[in-house]
C-alpha positions in Angstrom: 0.0 0.0 0.0 1.4 3.4 -0.9 0.7 6.5 1.1 0.6 10.1 -0.2 2.9 11.9 2.1 5.4 11.4 4.9 4.7 9.5 8.1 4.2 11.5 11.3 3.5 10.5 14.8 0.8 11.8 17.1 -2.3 14.0 16.9 -0.2 17.1 17.1 0.9 16.5 13.5 -2.6 17.2 12.3 -3.0 20.9 11.9 -6.6 22.1 12.3 -7.7 25.2 10.4 -8.4 27.8 13.1 -11.5 29.9 12.9 -11.7 33.2 14.8 -14.1 32.7 17.7 -15.9 36.0 17.0 -16.8 34.8 13.5 -18.2 31.5 14.7 -21.7 30.8 15.7 -22.6 27.6 17.5 -25.0 26.7 14.8 -27.4 28.1 12.3 -31.0 27.0 11.8 -32.0 25.5 8.4 -33.5 28.8 7.3 -36.0 28.5 4.6 -36.4 24.8 5.1 -39.1 23.0 6.9 -38.9 19.2 7.1 -42.0 17.4 5.8 -41.9 13.6 5.7 -42.5 12.1 2.3 -43.2 8.4 3.1 -44.4 7.6 -0.4 -41.2 8.7 -2.2 -39.7 5.7 -3.9 -35.9 5.4 -3.5 -34.2 6.0 -6.8 -32.4 2.7 -6.7 -35.6 0.6 -7.1 -35.6 -0.8 -10.6 -38.5 0.4 -12.7 -39.5 -3.2 -13.6 -40.6 -3.6 -10.0 -43.5 -1.2 -10.3 -46.3 -2.6 -12.5 -48.8 0.2 -11.8 -46.5 3.1 -12.5 -45.4 1.7 -15.8 -48.8 0.2 -16.7 -47.8 -3.2 -18.0 -50.5 -4.3 -20.4 -51.8 -7.8 -20.5 -50.0 -8.4 -23.8 -46.7 -7.1 -22.4 -47.1 -9.3 -19.3 -47.8 -12.2 -21.6 -44.3 -11.9 -22.9 -42.9 -12.7 -19.5 -42.4 -16.3 -18.5 -44.1 -17.7 -15.5 -40.8 -17.4 -13.6 -40.4 -13.8 -14.6 -44.0 -12.9 -13.5 -43.3 -14.7 -10.2 -40.1 -12.7 -9.7 -41.9 -9.5 -10.7 -44.6 -10.1 -8.1 -42.1 -11.0 -5.4 -40.0 -7.9 -6.2 -43.1 -5.7 -5.9 -43.9 -7.1 -2.5 -40.3 -6.8 -1.4 -40.1 -3.2 -2.7 -43.2 -2.2 -0.8 -41.7 -3.4 2.4 -38.5 -1.5 1.7 -40.1 1.8 0.5 -42.6 2.2 3.4 -40.5 2.6 6.4 -41.7 3.9 9.8 -42.4 7.6 9.1 -39.6 9.8 10.5 -38.1 7.0 12.5 -34.5 7.5 13.4 -31.7 4.9 14.1 -28.7 6.3 15.9 -25.6 4.2 15.3 -22.4 4.6 17.4 -19.3 2.3 17.3 -17.3 2.5 20.5 -13.9 1.4 21.8 -12.6 2.3 25.3 -15.1 5.1 25.5 -16.2 4.9 29.1 -15.0 8.4 29.9 -17.3 9.9 27.2 -20.5 7.9 27.8 -22.1 10.2 30.4 -21.7 13.2 28.1 -23.0 11.1 25.2 -26.3 10.4 26.9 -26.5 14.0 28.3 -26.5 15.2 24.7 -29.1 12.6 23.8 -31.3 13.7 26.6 -31.3 17.2 25.2 -32.0 16.1 21.7 -35.4 17.4 20.4 -36.7 14.3 18.7 -39.5 11.9 19.7 -38.3 9.0 21.8 -40.8 6.6 20.4 -39.3 7.3 16.9 -35.7 7.0 18.0 -33.7 3.7 18.2 -30.1 3.4 19.5 -27.6 0.7 18.5 -24.0 0.5 19.7 -21.1 -1.7 18.7 -18.4 -2.3 21.3 -15.2 -3.5 19.8 -11.8 -4.4 21.4 -12.7 -2.5 24.6 -10.8 -3.1 27.8 -12.5 -0.5 29.9 -16.1 -0.3 31.3 -17.7 0.8 28.0 -19.9 -2.3 27.6 -20.9 -2.4 31.3 -21.9 1.3 31.3 -24.0 0.8 28.1 -25.8 -2.1 29.8 -26.5 0.1 32.8 -27.8 3.0 30.7 -30.0 0.6 28.8 -31.6 -0.6 32.1 -32.0 3.0 33.2 -33.8 4.1 30.0 -35.7 1.0 29.0 -36.7 -0.5 32.3 -36.6 2.3 35.0 -37.5 5.4 33.1 -41.1 6.4 32.4 -42.6 5.1 29.1 -42.4 8.5 27.4 -38.6 8.6 28.0 -37.8 5.2 26.6 -36.3 4.7 23.2 -38.0 2.6 20.6 -35.1 0.2 20.6 -31.8 0.1 22.5 -29.4 -2.5 21.1 -25.8 -3.3 22.2 -23.6 -5.5 20.0 -20.1 -6.9 20.7 -17.7 -7.7 17.9 -14.0 -7.7 18.4 -11.6 -7.2 15.5 -8.5 -7.9 17.6 -6.9 -4.6 16.5 -4.9 -2.6 19.0 -3.1 0.7 18.4 -1.4 2.9 21.1 -3.2 6.2 21.5 0.0 8.2 20.5 0.0 6.3 17.2 -3.7 6.8 16.4 -3.0 9.5 13.8 0.3 8.2 12.5 -0.1 8.2 8.7 1.4 4.7 8.3 -1.4 3.3 10.5 -4.3 5.1 8.8 -5.1 2.6 6.1 -5.3 -0.4 8.4 -7.0 1.5 11.2 -9.7 2.9 8.8 -10.3 -0.5 7.3 -11.1 -1.9 10.8 -13.4 1.1 11.4 -15.1 0.4 8.1 -15.7 -3.2 9.1 -17.1 -2.1 12.5 -19.6 0.3 10.8 -20.7 -2.3 8.3 -21.3 -4.8 11.1 -23.3 -2.3 13.0 -25.7 -1.0 10.3 -26.3 -4.4 8.8 -27.2 -5.8 12.2 -29.2 -2.9 13.5 -31.1 -1.4 10.6 -34.8 -2.4 10.5 -37.6 -0.2 9.3 -36.1 3.1 10.1 -36.4 6.0 7.6 -33.2 7.7 8.7 -29.8 6.6 10.0 -27.6 8.9 12.1 -24.0 8.1 12.7 -22.7 9.9 15.9 -19.2 9.8 17.4 -19.0 8.7 21.0 -16.9 11.6 22.0 -18.7 14.7 21.0 -18.9 17.7 23.4 -21.9 19.6 22.0 -24.5 19.6 19.3 -27.7 21.6 19.1 -30.9 20.0 20.4 -32.7 20.7 17.1 -30.0 19.4 14.9 -31.9 16.3 13.6 -34.9 18.4 12.5 -32.5 20.9 11.0 -30.6 18.4 8.9 -33.7 16.5 7.9 -35.1 19.8 6.6 -32.6 19.8 3.7 -34.0 16.4 2.5 -30.6 15.1 1.3 -29.4 11.6 1.0 -26.3 12.3 3.1 -25.7 15.5 5.0 -23.1 16.5 7.7 -22.6 19.6 9.8 -19.1 21.1 10.4 -17.4 19.5 13.4 -15.1 21.9 15.2 -12.7 21.5 18.1 -11.1 23.9 20.6 -7.4 24.2 19.9 -4.6 26.3 21.3 -2.6 28.4 18.8 1.1 29.3 18.9 0.3 32.2 21.1 -1.4 30.0 23.7 -4.9 31.3 22.8 -7.9 28.9 22.5 -9.7 29.1 19.2 -12.2 27.0 17.4 -10.8 25.1 14.4 -12.0 22.4 12.0 -11.8 18.9 13.5 -13.2 16.6 10.8 -11.0 16.9 7.8 -12.7 13.9 6.3 -15.5 16.2 5.0 -14.3 17.8 1.8 -15.0 18.8 -1.8 -12.9 17.9 -4.8 -11.5 20.8 -6.8 -10.1 20.9 -10.3 -6.6 20.9 -8.9 -7.3 17.9 -6.6 -8.9 15.9 -9.5 -5.9 16.7 -11.7 -3.6 15.5 -8.9 -5.6 12.3 -8.4 -5.5 11.5 -12.2 -1.7 11.2 -11.9 -1.8 8.7 -9.0 -1.5 5.0 -9.1 -4.8 3.3 -8.2 -3.4 1.8 -5.0 -2.5 5.1 -3.4 -4.4 5.8 -0.2 -5.1 9.5 0.4 -5.4 10.8 4.0 -6.5 14.3 5.0 -5.2 16.6 7.7 -1.5 16.1 7.3 0.5 19.3 6.7 3.0 17.6 4.4 0.3 16.0 2.2 -1.1 18.1 -0.5 -4.5 16.8 -1.8 -5.7 20.3 -2.9 -9.2 19.6 -1.6 -11.6 22.1 -0.2 -12.3 21.4 3.5 -15.3 22.6 5.5 -13.4 25.5 6.9 -12.6 27.0 3.5 -16.1 28.0 2.3 -17.6 31.5 2.1 -20.3 32.6 4.4 -22.9 32.6 1.6 -22.2 28.9 1.0 -24.5 27.6 3.6 -25.0 24.1 2.0 -22.4 22.6 -0.4 -21.9 19.3 -2.3 -19.2 17.2 -0.8 -17.1 14.3 -2.0 -15.9 13.0 1.3 -17.5 12.9 4.8 -16.5 11.9 8.3 -18.5 10.0 10.8 -18.8 12.5 13.7 -22.4 13.4 12.9 -23.7 12.0 9.6 -27.4 11.8 8.7 -28.2 9.3 6.0 -31.5 8.3 4.4 -31.8 4.6 5.2 -32.4 3.7 1.5 -28.8 4.7 0.8 -27.6 1.8 3.0 -30.4 -0.5 1.9 -29.2 0.0 -1.7 -25.9 -1.6 -0.7 -23.8 1.5 0.0 -21.7 0.8 3.0 -18.2 1.7 4.2 -15.5 0.3 1.9 -12.8 -1.7 3.7 -10.8 -1.6 0.5 -9.6 1.3 -1.6 -12.4 2.9 -3.6 -11.2 6.0 -5.6 -8.2 6.2 -3.1 -10.5 6.3 0.0 -11.8 3.9 2.6 -14.4 4.0 5.4 -16.4 7.2 5.7 -14.7 9.0 2.8 -15.1 5.9 0.8 -18.7 5.8 1.7 -19.3 9.3 0.3 -17.5 8.3 -2.9 -19.5 5.1 -3.2 -22.8 6.9 -2.5 -22.1 9.5 -5.2 -21.1 6.7 -7.6 -24.5 5.2 -7.0 -26.3 8.5 -7.8 -26.9 9.7 -4.2 -26.3 13.3 -3.1 -23.7 14.1 -0.4 -23.8 17.6 1.2 -22.3 19.6 4.0 -23.3 22.6 6.1 -20.0 24.6 6.6 -21.5 27.0 9.1 -23.7 24.7 11.1 -21.3 23.6 13.8 -21.0 20.9 16.4 -18.1 20.5 18.8 -15.8 17.6 19.3 -14.0 17.0 22.6 -10.3 17.8 22.8 -9.7 15.4 25.7 
């Protein structure tokens, strides 16, 4: 495997783009948008042949099909109806976790503030390779919410899965470039395990990091209002500059837009080159979320991260997951965005709708 750039050790090698605090709002509302569920919308990936009524197959046309073809057509119609009529506005929140015990209290505090109906919200967690109290804490929270809490505070579902990948990496090597390909492949496998196990009839899937510090209570409604297949806010982090001052800067460098220069650069690369973002000595020439103008409130993206990613469930149901192999020089969440776009889905970001990642 070839890497674009020079290996570096430690998170300090990743240089966030600082944003002056006075120019940064915590978040913006989805102005001009009001979310309206559209339960009868058919996902674009359903083949036209599945819909007899819409395409008005005549008796003579149907007669040209063999008995086997007609049986397949009828079966596909029934299957498609099950797929395209999910539970209206239902939300499945997915979070992979590893040694995350110190963040779990904050995770559930943020969920408690989330302005979304509990009876429409399901949770699913995947615990992998953890050696701390992550799994036990989740079990205790599940008991607290699903057994001890009043009915109106209970989630529709609360699932905990365990799947170890036997992958260990010292914390000070987590962002070393030479480890990114293998690390991100394991993360892709974890995400694929989680969504394929947990997704039922939900209309939306929301990927949330386990170590966020803040997101707005109305964020789910706000993101849904844009009615996009995949959409992400801009994830920021408090960082200290060279003068010792704390400023807000971009955390999630996996959310980006290709540029003419980046595409020209990619065209010269061997197909087995893995591109990683956020390394000062690597030039990919992409436009990250911190580089957009104030009037660019929603922008098309070619890569996304997984800190807070809202996905229409039919994107996953169509087979779009997280590549654990190189796809257009990317894996995991950025590979997911590339794969989604290759399958005709829209991927978008909100550069000035902000959430905050912990710096601990």
